N, C-alpha and C positions, 0 to 999 in steps of 0.2 A: 536077437539083437535089436530088431525093430520095436519089440515091446519095451525093452529097457530104455531105448532112446525116446520113446513116446512119452515117458514119464516126465521128461524135462521140457521146459518152455524156453524159447529164446527171448532175450531181453536186451534193452539198450537200443543200439542202432542196428537195424535189420535190413538187409538187401533181399528183395523178393523178385523172382522172375520165373517164367515157364520155359521148359525145354521140350523138344519133341524127340523122343527116342525111338529108334527103329526096333520093331518087334516082328517076329515071324508071322506071316499071313498066308492064307491059302491062295492057290493059283486063281481061283474064281474072284477073290477079293482084289488081287493085283491087277486085273483087267480094267477096273474102274478108272484108274489114272488120275484121281484128284490129288492136287498138291496143297501143301500148307496145312492149316488147322482142319482137322477132321480127315486127313489123308489116310488112306489104307496103309497099314504097316507102320504107322506112327502112333505113339502113345504120349499123351500130354503129362508132363511131370512138373510139379511145383517144387522149386528149389529155394531154400531160405538160408541165408548166411548171417551170422552175428558178427558184424565188423565194427571196429572202433577206430575213429580217426585219431592219429597221434601226430603231434607237432613237435619238432625239434626246437627247443627254446633258443639255442644259439643261432641256428641258420634260418628258422622259420619255415623249414621244409615240412610239408605234410605227407603222411603216409597212412595206410590203413593196415590194421592188424586184424586178422580173422581168428575167431575162437571156435565156434561150433556151427554145424550145418544140420539141416533137416531136408528130407526129400519125401514127397508123397505123390503117388500116381493119381491123376485126376481122371475118373472114369467118364464123366461128361464135361462138356466145355461150358459150364454155367458159372455165373458170378456167385451163385449160392454155394456151390462146392468150394470155390476159392475162399469165400468168407468163412465157411466152416473150418477149412484148413488153417486159416489165420487165427481163428478163435482157439483152436486146439493147440497150436504150435507156438504162438507168440504172446508174450505178456501184454496186458492192456496198456502198460506204461512205457511202451516202446515207440521209437521213431522208425517208420517204415519207408524205405525207398523203393520205388517201382518205376517202370516205364509207363507210358500213357496208353496202356492196353484198354480196350473197351470192356474187358472182363473185370476190371478193377473198379467197380461202381461204388459200393458202400464200405470200402475198407476203412475209411476215416471213422466209422462208428465203432470199430473194434480195437483201434490203437490210438495213442495220444496224438500223434502227428503222422500224416500221410503225405509224403513228398513225391511228386511225379515229375519225371523229366522225359522229354521226347527222345526216342531211341536214335542214337547216332554213334559214331565211332568214339567220341569223347565220353559219352555216357557209359559205354561198355568197358572203357579202359579206366574210368575214374569212379563214377557213382556206383555202378553195378559190377565192379571188377571181380570180386570174389565169387559171386554167383555164376558169372560166365566162365571163370576158371574151373569151378566145380563141374559145371555142365560139360565143358569140353574134356576134362579129365575123366569123368564118368563114361562119356561116349567112347573115348579112346580105350579105356580099360575094358569095357564090355566088348568092343569090337575085337580087341587083341586077345582077350581071354575066352570069350564065350561064343563068338561068331554069330550065333542065332539065339535069340531069347524069345520064349513064348510070352505073350502079354500077361497071362495069369501069374507068371513068376517074376515079372519085372520088379514089383515092390520088394521081393525078397533079395534080389540082386542089389537094389538101391540101399536096402537096410544094411547089407554087408559092407558096401562101399562107404556109406556114411559112418557106420560104426568104426571102421578102421581109420577114416579121416579124422573123426572127432578124438580119437585116441592115438594120434600120430606121434606124440611125444612119449608114449609108454614104452616104446622100443621092445625089448625082449620080454617085458611083463604082459604084453597084450594077450598072448594065448592063455597064460595062466589066469588072468582076470576073466576071460571069456569062459573058461572051464568052471571057475568058482561061481560066476553068475548063472551058468546053466544048471549047476548042481543045486544051488540055493533057491533058484526060481526068482531071483530079483532082477 
């Protein structure tokens, strides 16, 4: 599933943010007690959402429609890995929306326009809406279905979630399409 989705790049208006997912850690690691970035038992994941702003001509009301998502586990917390992820996953002619994280240094070199906004309640409900919805849904799905995830398997779980999310309108054809893709190797 991950190999199939890796062939596609997101384009247009893209929301980008990072989420910290809980992964299983040993008891020795749990005793360190560090919180936030680099915390034990947390894995950093880059989440990208292709969203398009729609405006109702009659009322002038704006809304966002989301098409496709991507997710990638970031093994180290460097701006180089984030830049590499953006190069692999996002078209150069895209507009990228992020918060003002210190990790997003050279992103403007890889996309047409990079727009940053300070993280606050309005940013999470308007500008980065779909990314935060995806992060919360993934976390809830993992907690409800799997309870504990080993760090080395997190990318596989993310691939499954994103594969299903990107094909949410396929309905009963989803399983058949996955079997055909597995057989043909595409």
